[in-house]
C-alpha positions as CSV (number, residue, x, y, z in Angstrom):
1,M,11.0,16.5,15.9
2,T,13.4,19.5,15.7
3,E,17.1,19.2,15.3
4,E,19.0,20.4,18.4
5,K,21.7,23.0,17.9
6,D,23.5,22.1,21.2
7,P,25.9,19.2,20.3
8,K,26.1,18.4,24.0
9,K,22.5,17.2,24.1
10,Y,22.0,13.5,23.6
11,T,19.3,10.9,23.7
12,T,19.3,7.2,24.5
13,I,18.4,4.7,21.9
14,S,18.1,1.0,22.6
15,I,19.4,-1.7,20.4
16,P,19.4,-5.4,20.9
17,T,22.1,-6.7,23.2
18,P,23.5,-9.2,20.6
19,L,23.8,-6.4,18.1
20,A,25.6,-4.2,20.6
21,E,28.0,-7.1,21.3
22,K,28.8,-7.6,17.5
23,I,29.4,-3.8,17.1
24,K,31.7,-3.8,20.2
25,K,33.8,-6.6,18.6
26,R,33.8,-4.9,15.3
27,I,35.2,-1.6,16.6
28,Q,38.0,-3.1,18.7
29,G,41.3,-1.7,17.4
30,T,39.6,1.1,15.4
31,G,39.4,4.8,16.1
32,F,36.0,4.4,17.7
33,N,36.2,4.7,21.4
34,S,32.5,3.8,22.2
35,L,29.5,1.9,20.8
36,S,27.7,5.3,20.7
37,S,30.4,7.0,18.5
38,Y,30.3,4.2,16.0
39,V,26.5,4.1,15.8
40,T,26.4,7.9,15.5
41,Y,29.0,7.7,12.6
42,V,27.1,4.9,10.8
43,L,23.7,6.8,11.1
44,R,25.2,9.9,9.8
45,E,26.6,8.1,6.8
46,V,23.2,6.4,6.0
47,I,21.3,9.9,6.4
48,S,23.9,11.5,4.1
49,N,23.6,8.9,1.5
50,V,19.8,9.0,1.6
51,D,19.8,12.8,1.3
52,E,22.2,12.5,-1.7
53,E,19.9,10.0,-3.4
54,D,16.8,12.2,-2.8
55,K,18.6,15.0,-4.7
56,E,19.3,13.0,-7.8
57,E,16.7,12.8,-10.5
58,A,16.3,9.8,-12.7
59,F,16.1,12.0,-15.8
60,S,16.3,15.7,-16.4
61,K,13.4,17.3,-18.3
62,E,15.8,17.6,-21.3
63,D,16.7,13.9,-21.1
64,E,12.9,13.0,-20.8
65,E,12.1,15.0,-24.0
66,K,15.0,13.4,-25.9
67,V,13.5,9.9,-24.9
68,K,10.0,11.0,-25.9
69,E,11.2,12.3,-29.3
70,R,13.1,9.0,-29.9
71,L,10.0,6.9,-28.9
72,R,7.9,9.1,-31.3
73,A,10.4,8.6,-34.1
74,L,10.1,4.8,-33.5
75,G,6.4,5.0,-33.6
76,Y,5.8,4.2,-30.0
77,L,4.2,7.5,-29.1
78,D,1.8,9.7,-31.1
């Protein structure tokens, strides 16, 4: 699936009616003027957070070497 460059192109996604009703209640009195605008906002936030998590490493190579050295010093590694 390719990302469209024309922001005026949209697709339709179905969600359960009870969920749609909950969202409509939740956005009353907010800056969101439609169910679609809120869902788009939420999905962008989720994707952004996932992208950020993918960029983060648990340990850098330097940190990994420090841990290995410490484990060797303690006799856990040869």
